[in-house]
MOPAC internal coordinates of N, CA, C and O (Angstrom, degrees):
PM7 1SCF
backbone

  N    0.0000 0     0.00 0     0.00 0    0    0    0
  C    1.4457 1     0.00 0     0.00 0    1    0    0
  C    1.5316 1   109.42 1     0.00 0    2    1    0
  O    1.2310 1   120.39 1   -39.93 1    3    2    1
  N    1.3176 1   116.86 1   140.07 1    3    2    1
  C    1.4558 1   121.59 1  -179.64 1    5    3    2
  C    1.5208 1   110.78 1   -72.59 1    6    5    3
  O    1.2310 1   120.76 1   -33.45 1    7    6    5
  N    1.3403 1   116.16 1   146.55 1    7    6    5
  C    1.4686 1   119.17 1   175.57 1    9    7    6
  C    1.5282 1   111.01 1   -59.80 1   10    9    7
  O    1.2310 1   120.97 1   -31.57 1   11   10    9
  N    1.3059 1   115.75 1   148.43 1   11   10    9
  C    1.4523 1   121.49 1  -178.51 1   13   11   10
  C    1.5322 1   109.16 1  -118.91 1   14   13   11
  O    1.2310 1   120.94 1   -35.49 1   15   14   13
  N    1.3254 1   115.80 1   144.51 1   15   14   13
  C    1.4611 1   121.23 1   175.09 1   17   15   14
  C    1.5139 1   108.09 1  -120.01 1   18   17   15
  O    1.2310 1   120.87 1   -59.17 1   19   18   17
  N    1.3288 1   115.94 1   120.83 1   19   18   17
  C    1.4628 1   121.50 1   177.12 1   21   19   18
  C    1.5171 1   108.70 1  -103.77 1   22   21   19
  O    1.2310 1   120.96 1   -26.80 1   23   22   21
  N    1.3174 1   115.78 1   153.20 1   23   22   21
  C    1.4561 1   120.91 1   178.21 1   25   23   22
  C    1.5226 1   109.11 1  -118.94 1   26   25   23
  O    1.2310 1   121.34 1   -46.12 1   27   26   25
  N    1.3190 1   115.03 1   133.88 1   27   26   25
  C    1.4629 1   122.48 1   177.03 1   29   27   26
  C    1.5262 1   107.23 1  -119.56 1   30   29   27
  O    1.2310 1   120.31 1   -68.04 1   31   30   29
  N    1.3170 1   117.01 1   111.96 1   31   30   29
  C    1.4613 1   121.88 1  -178.49 1   33   31   30
  C    1.5248 1   108.99 1   -98.26 1   34   33   31
  O    1.2310 1   120.92 1   -73.92 1   35   34   33
  N    1.3238 1   115.85 1   106.08 1   35   34   33
  C    1.4625 1   121.81 1   178.61 1   37   35   34
  C    1.5296 1   110.36 1  -119.21 1   38   37   35
  O    1.2310 1   120.74 1  -154.18 1   39   38   37
  N    1.3305 1   116.18 1    25.82 1   39   38   37
  C    1.4684 1   119.95 1   178.03 1   41   39   38
  C    1.5249 1   109.13 1   -61.98 1   42   41   39
  O    1.2310 1   121.35 1   -42.47 1   43   42   41
  N    1.3154 1   115.03 1   137.53 1   43   42   41
  C    1.4574 1   120.97 1  -179.40 1   45   43   42
  C    1.5239 1   113.53 1    90.22 1   46   45   43
  O    1.2310 1   120.01 1   171.50 1   47   46   45
  N    1.3186 1   117.59 1    -8.50 1   47   46   45
  C    1.4646 1   121.20 1   179.78 1   49   47   46
  C    1.5265 1   109.56 1  -101.93 1   50   49   47
  O    1.2310 1   120.92 1   -38.05 1   51   50   49
  N    1.3208 1   115.84 1   141.95 1   51   50   49
  C    1.4606 1   121.28 1  -179.26 1   53   51   50
  C    1.5202 1   111.24 1   -91.20 1   54   53   51
  O    1.2310 1   121.52 1   -27.81 1   55   54   53
  N    1.3226 1   114.70 1   152.19 1   55   54   53
  C    1.4579 1   119.97 1   175.33 1   57   55   54
  C    1.5264 1   108.24 1   -65.27 1   58   57   55
  O    1.2310 1   119.93 1   -37.81 1   59   58   57
  N    1.3019 1   117.74 1   142.19 1   59   58   57
  C    1.4565 1   126.73 1    19.27 1   61   59   58
  C    1.5341 1   115.15 1   -95.00 1   62   61   59
  O    1.2310 1   119.10 1  -169.64 1   63   62   61
  N    1.3269 1   119.33 1    10.36 1   63   62   61
  C    1.4665 1   120.70 1  -175.65 1   65   63   62
  C    1.5384 1   112.66 1   -57.60 1   66   65   63
  O    1.2310 1   118.40 1   133.22 1   67   66   65
  N    1.3452 1   120.66 1   -46.78 1   67   66   65
  C    1.4652 1   118.67 1   177.60 1   69   67   66
  C    1.5301 1   112.44 1   -57.23 1   70   69   67
  O    1.2310 1   120.55 1   137.79 1   71   70   69
  N    1.3284 1   116.56 1   -42.21 1   71   70   69
  C    1.4635 1   121.47 1   178.52 1   73   71   70
  C    1.5299 1   111.12 1   -62.83 1   74   73   71
  O    1.2310 1   120.49 1   131.91 1   75   74   73
  N    1.3164 1   116.66 1   -48.09 1   75   74   73
  C    1.4625 1   121.35 1  -177.55 1   77   75   74
  C    1.5273 1   110.97 1   -61.37 1   78   77   75
  O    1.2310 1   120.47 1   135.31 1   79   78   77
  N    1.3120 1   116.70 1   -44.69 1   79   78   77
  C    1.4696 1   120.04 1  -178.92 1   81   79   78
  C    1.5325 1   111.28 1   -68.98 1   82   81   79
  O    1.2310 1   120.24 1   141.36 1   83   82   81
  N    1.3194 1   117.15 1   -38.64 1   83   82   81
  C    1.4683 1   119.88 1   178.12 1   85   83   82
  C    1.5227 1   110.13 1   -67.22 1   86   85   83
  O    1.2310 1   120.35 1   137.82 1   87   86   85
  N    1.3158 1   116.94 1   -42.18 1   87   86   85
  C    1.4636 1   120.85 1  -179.84 1   89   87   86
  C    1.5221 1   111.12 1   -59.03 1   90   89   87
  O    1.2310 1   120.66 1   142.81 1   91   90   89
  N    1.3203 1   116.35 1   -37.19 1   91   90   89
  C    1.4657 1   120.48 1  -179.99 1   93   91   90
  C    1.5274 1   111.71 1   -66.06 1   94   93   91
  O    1.2310 1   119.82 1   157.04 1   95   94   93
  N    1.3337 1   117.95 1   -22.96 1   95   94   93
  C    1.4641 1   121.56 1  -176.28 1   97   95   94
  C    1.5254 1   114.79 1  -100.23 1   98   97   95
  O    1.2310 1   119.55 1   152.44 1   99   98   97
  N    1.3199 1   118.46 1   -27.56 1   99   98   97
  C    1.4661 1   119.15 1  -172.84 1  101   99   98
  C    1.5270 1   113.17 1   -66.48 1  102  101   99
  O    1.2310 1   119.74 1   155.01 1  103  102  101
  N    1.3049 1   118.09 1   -24.99 1  103  102  101
  C    1.4611 1   119.93 1   178.70 1  105  103  102
  C    1.5145 1   112.77 1   -64.61 1  106  105  103
  O    1.2310 1   120.11 1   157.09 1  107  106  105
  N    1.3152 1   117.40 1   -22.91 1  107  106  105
  C    1.4653 1   121.09 1  -179.47 1  109  107  106
  C    1.5277 1   113.17 1   -90.82 1  110  109  107
  O    1.2310 1   120.03 1  -178.40 1  111  110  109
  N    1.3424 1   117.54 1     1.60 1  111  110  109
  C    1.4688 1   120.12 1   179.78 1  113  111  110
  C    1.5243 1   109.85 1   -74.33 1  114  113  111
  O    1.2310 1   120.79 1   -55.73 1  115  114  113
  N    1.3142 1   116.09 1   124.27 1  115  114  113
  C    1.4584 1   121.85 1   174.37 1  117  115  114
  C    1.5310 1   108.53 1   -85.93 1  118  117  115
  O    1.2310 1   119.80 1   -16.36 1  119  118  117
  N    1.3292 1   117.99 1   163.64 1  119  118  117
  C    1.4649 1   119.57 1   176.95 1  121  119  118
  C    1.5328 1   111.07 1   -53.51 1  122  121  119
  O    1.2310 1   121.33 1   -50.45 1  123  122  121
  N    1.3291 1   115.05 1   129.55 1  123  122  121
  C    1.4604 1   121.72 1  -178.62 1  125  123  122
  C    1.5147 1   113.97 1    93.91 1  126  125  123
  O    1.2310 1   120.07 1   163.72 1  127  126  125
  N    1.3366 1   117.47 1   -16.28 1  127  126  125
  C    1.4653 1   121.62 1  -179.59 1  129  127  126
  C    1.5296 1   110.95 1   -78.17 1  130  129  127
  O    1.2310 1   121.25 1   -19.50 1  131  130  129
  N    1.3345 1   115.21 1   160.50 1  131  130  129
  C    1.4578 1   120.72 1   178.47 1  133  131  130
  C    1.5258 1   109.94 1  -141.69 1  134  133  131
  O    1.2310 1   121.56 1   -27.15 1  135  134  133
  N    1.3042 1   114.62 1   152.85 1  135  134  133
  C    1.4574 1   122.93 1   172.82 1  137  135  134
  C    1.5186 1   106.62 1  -119.70 1  138  137  135
  O    1.2310 1   120.40 1   -57.39 1  139  138  137
  N    1.3269 1   116.85 1   122.61 1  139  138  137
  C    1.4593 1   122.01 1   177.57 1  141  139  138
  C    1.5233 1   107.16 1  -103.84 1  142  141  139
  O    1.2310 1   120.88 1   -60.48 1  143  142  141
  N    1.3322 1   115.92 1   119.52 1  143  142  141
  C    1.4545 1   122.06 1  -178.53 1  145  143  142
  C    1.5266 1   108.44 1  -105.15 1  146  145  143
  O    1.2310 1   120.86 1   -56.62 1  147  146  145
  N    1.3286 1   115.96 1   123.38 1  147  146  145
  C    1.4591 1   122.22 1   175.66 1  149  147  146
  C    1.5205 1   107.51 1  -100.31 1  150  149  147
  O    1.2310 1   120.25 1   -59.00 1  151  150  149
  N    1.3279 1   117.12 1   121.00 1  151  150  149
  C    1.4590 1   121.30 1  -173.73 1  153  151  150
  C    1.5228 1   110.67 1  -141.77 1  154  153  151
  O    1.2310 1   121.21 1   -23.75 1  155  154  153
  N    1.3274 1   115.28 1   156.25 1  155  154  153
  C    1.4592 1   121.04 1   175.40 1  157  155  154
  C    1.5216 1   112.29 1  -114.86 1  158  157  155
  O    1.2310 1   119.54 1   161.87 1  159  158  157
  N    1.3080 1   118.49 1   -18.13 1  159  158  157
  C    1.4639 1   121.83 1   179.47 1  161  159  158
  C    1.5340 1   108.90 1   -69.47 1  162  161  159
  O    1.2310 1   119.64 1   -55.41 1  163  162  161
  N    1.3493 1   118.29 1   124.59 1  163  162  161
  C    1.4639 1   120.14 1  -178.46 1  165  163  162
  C    1.5269 1   114.08 1   -64.42 1  166  165  163
  O    1.2310 1   119.84 1   164.53 1  167  166  165
  N    1.3152 1   117.91 1   -15.47 1  167  166  165
  C    1.4693 1   121.08 1   176.62 1  169  167  166
  C    1.5248 1   112.06 1   -82.54 1  170  169  167
  O    1.2310 1   119.70 1   163.79 1  171  170  169
  N    1.3175 1   118.18 1   -16.21 1  171  170  169
  C    1.4661 1   121.29 1  -175.97 1  173  171  170
  C    1.5287 1   112.57 1   -57.29 1  174  173  171
  O    1.2310 1   118.55 1   133.59 1  175  174  173
  N    1.3438 1   120.37 1   -46.41 1  175  174  173
  C    1.4685 1   118.20 1   179.61 1  177  175  174
  C    1.5312 1   112.97 1   -60.89 1  178  177  175
  O    1.2310 1   120.54 1   145.02 1  179  178  177
  N    1.3188 1   116.58 1   -34.98 1  179  178  177
  C    1.4668 1   120.55 1   178.94 1  181  179  178
  C    1.5302 1   109.59 1   -66.68 1  182  181  179
  O    1.2310 1   120.63 1   129.47 1  183  182  181
  N    1.3224 1   116.41 1   -50.53 1  183  182  181
  C    1.4640 1   120.73 1  -178.96 1  185  183  182
  C    1.5272 1   111.58 1   -64.14 1  186  185  183
  O    1.2310 1   120.34 1   138.88 1  187  186  185
  N    1.3298 1   116.95 1   -41.12 1  187  186  185
  C    1.4578 1   120.07 1  -179.14 1  189  187  186
  C    1.5248 1   111.36 1   -72.52 1  190  189  187
  O    1.2310 1   120.13 1   151.14 1  191  190  189
  N    1.3078 1   117.36 1   -28.86 1  191  190  189
  C    1.4657 1   120.48 1   173.33 1  193  191  190
  C    1.5197 1   110.97 1   -64.44 1  194  193  191
  O    1.2310 1   120.61 1   140.29 1  195  194  193
  N    1.3322 1   116.44 1   -39.71 1  195  194  193
  C    1.4618 1   120.53 1   176.51 1  197  195  194
  C    1.5264 1   110.58 1   -65.50 1  198  197  195
  O    1.2310 1   120.46 1   139.71 1  199  198  197
  N    1.3336 1   116.73 1   -40.29 1  199  198  197
  C    1.4563 1   120.74 1   176.96 1  201  199  198
  C    1.5275 1   110.23 1   -61.16 1  202  201  199
  O    1.2310 1   120.28 1   135.71 1  203  202  201
  N    1.3196 1   117.06 1   -44.29 1  203  202  201
  C    1.4672 1   120.92 1   178.78 1  205  203  202
  C    1.5257 1   110.79 1   -59.37 1  206  205  203
  O    1.2310 1   120.45 1   136.51 1  207  206  205
  N    1.3223 1   116.74 1   -43.49 1  207  206  205
  C    1.4649 1   120.37 1   178.89 1  209  207  206
  C    1.5238 1   111.03 1   -64.17 1  210  209  207
  O    1.2310 1   120.08 1   135.85 1  211  210  209
  N    1.3165 1   117.45 1   -44.15 1  211  210  209
  C    1.4695 1   121.64 1  -179.58 1  213  211  210
  C    1.5241 1   112.19 1   -62.69 1  214  213  211
  O    1.2310 1   120.26 1   144.31 1  215  214  213
  N    1.3326 1   117.12 1   -35.69 1  215  214  213
  C    1.4646 1   122.25 1  -174.19 1  217  215  214
  C    1.5378 1   113.03 1  -102.05 1  218  217  215
  O    1.2310 1   120.16 1  -172.55 1  219  218  217
  N    1.3411 1   117.30 1     7.45 1  219  218  217
  C    1.4699 1   122.64 1  -179.08 1  221  219  218
  C    1.5336 1   111.46 1    54.98 1  222  221  219
  O    1.2310 1   121.12 1  -131.34 1  223  222  221
  N    1.3285 1   115.46 1    48.66 1  223  222  221
  C    1.4579 1   122.19 1  -179.69 1  225  223  222
  C    1.5203 1   110.44 1  -106.08 1  226  225  223
  O    1.2310 1   121.08 1   -27.88 1  227  226  225
  N    1.3362 1   115.54 1   152.12 1  227  226  225
  C    1.4491 1   119.84 1   169.88 1  229  227  226
  C    1.5212 1   108.56 1   -68.04 1  230  229  227
  O    1.2310 1   120.41 1   -29.54 1  231  230  229
  N    1.3255 1   116.81 1   150.46 1  231  230  229
  C    1.4623 1   121.62 1  -175.13 1  233  231  230
  C    1.5170 1   109.19 1  -140.20 1  234  233  231
  O    1.2310 1   121.02 1   -54.33 1  235  234  233
  N    1.3302 1   115.66 1   125.67 1  235  234  233
  C    1.4667 1   121.38 1   176.21 1  237  235  234
  C    1.5253 1   107.73 1  -141.38 1  238  237  235
  O    1.2310 1   120.49 1   -46.81 1  239  238  237
  N    1.3173 1   116.66 1   133.19 1  239  238  237
  C    1.4640 1   120.33 1  -178.67 1  241  239  238
  C    1.5216 1   110.57 1  -127.95 1  242  241  239
  O    1.2310 1   121.25 1   -39.95 1  243  242  241
  N    1.3217 1   115.22 1   140.05 1  243  242  241
  C    1.4659 1   122.87 1   175.92 1  245  243  242
  C    1.5278 1   107.87 1  -132.24 1  246  245  243
  O    1.2310 1   121.05 1   -30.16 1  247  246  245
  N    1.3086 1   115.60 1   149.84 1  247  246  245
  C    1.4629 1   120.86 1   176.10 1  249  247  246
  C    1.5180 1   108.50 1  -121.85 1  250  249  247
  O    1.2310 1   120.83 1   -41.77 1  251  250  249
  N    1.3322 1   116.01 1   138.23 1  251  250  249
  C    1.4596 1   120.90 1   173.83 1  253  251  250
  C    1.5290 1   108.21 1  -139.30 1  254  253  251
  O    1.2310 1   120.68 1    10.22 1  255  254  253
  N    1.3214 1   116.31 1  -169.78 1  255  254  253
  C    1.4712 1   119.67 1  -176.78 1  257  255  254
  C    1.5258 1   113.58 1   -66.38 1  258  257  255
  O    1.2310 1   120.02 1   165.95 1  259  258  257
  N    1.3323 1   117.56 1   -14.05 1  259  258  257
  C    1.4654 1   121.63 1  -179.15 1  261  259  258
  C    1.5173 1   113.05 1   -97.41 1  262  261  259
  O    1.2310 1   119.74 1   171.36 1  263  262  261
  N    1.3229 1   118.10 1    -8.64 1  263  262  261
  C    1.4615 1   121.17 1  -178.89 1  265  263  262
  C    1.5163 1   111.61 1   130.88 1  266  265  263
  O    1.2310 1   121.13 1    38.23 1  267  266  265
  N    1.3042 1   115.44 1  -141.77 1  267  266  265
  C    1.4543 1   123.09 1  -175.07 1  269  267  266
  C    1.5204 1   110.67 1  -107.75 1  270  269  267
  O    1.2310 1   121.16 1   -35.87 1  271  270  269
  N    1.3375 1   115.38 1   144.13 1  271  270  269
  C    1.4665 1   122.65 1   172.60 1  273  271  270
  C    1.5269 1   105.23 1  -124.00 1  274  273  271
  O    1.2310 1   121.02 1   -70.63 1  275  274  273
  N    1.3269 1   115.66 1   109.37 1  275  274  273
  C    1.4470 1   121.84 1  -176.20 1  277  275  274
  C    1.5277 1   108.63 1  -111.96 1  278  277  275
  O    1.2310 1   120.78 1   -55.54 1  279  278  277
  N    1.3266 1   116.12 1   124.46 1  279  278  277
  C    1.4626 1   120.69 1   179.86 1  281  279  278
  C    1.5201 1   109.35 1  -109.03 1  282  281  279
  O    1.2310 1   121.44 1   -59.21 1  283  282  281
  N    1.3366 1   114.84 1   120.79 1  283  282  281
  C    1.4603 1   122.33 1   176.14 1  285  283  282
  C    1.5242 1   106.58 1  -109.57 1  286  285  283
  O    1.2310 1   119.93 1   -53.40 1  287  286  285
  N    1.3247 1   117.74 1   126.60 1  287  286  285
  C    1.4704 1   119.62 1  -175.33 1  289  287  286
  C    1.5126 1   111.39 1  -132.23 1  290  289  287
  O    1.2310 1   121.72 1   -34.30 1  291  290  289
  N    1.3183 1   114.32 1   145.70 1  291  290  289
  C    1.4610 1   121.67 1   176.75 1  293  291  290
  C    1.5239 1   106.30 1   -96.55 1  294  293  291
  O    1.2310 1   120.41 1   -55.54 1  295  294  293
  N    1.3206 1   116.83 1   124.46 1  295  294  293
  C    1.4559 1   121.26 1  -177.73 1  297  295  294
  C    1.5132 1   113.26 1   -66.22 1  298  297  295
  O    1.2310 1   121.70 1   -19.03 1  299  298  297
  N    1.3223 1   114.35 1   160.97 1  299  298  297
  C    1.4614 1   121.10 1   175.19 1  301  299  298
  C    1.5214 1   109.06 1   -71.22 1  302  301  299
  O    1.2310 1   120.40 1   -32.74 1  303  302  301
  N    1.3291 1   116.83 1   147.26 1  303  302  301
  C    1.4700 1   118.43 1   178.56 1  305  303  302
  C    1.5244 1   110.70 1   -62.52 1  306  305  303
  O    1.2310 1   121.46 1   -33.99 1  307  306  305
  N    1.3435 1   114.82 1   146.01 1  307  306  305
  C    1.3980 1   126.72 1  -173.00 1  309  307  306
  C    1.4279 1   124.34 1   -45.13 1  310  309  307
  O    1.2310 1   120.10 1   180.00 1  311  310  309

């Protein structure tokens, strides 16, 4: 099965809501899958970075004029 990328748009919502909603979805990520979280709260990258560490997920963050784009990814099996 091909890897899947889901998008979670939580722009305009304050933490911990982005974290809570992302946490509810990362458990369903299969190897190779990713969850892209779009957020405006400046705490979101910090909270989502902690989530990535807790769940052994890849973590990449970008900032643009619309806010934060945080990519959480489940690695391919060994």
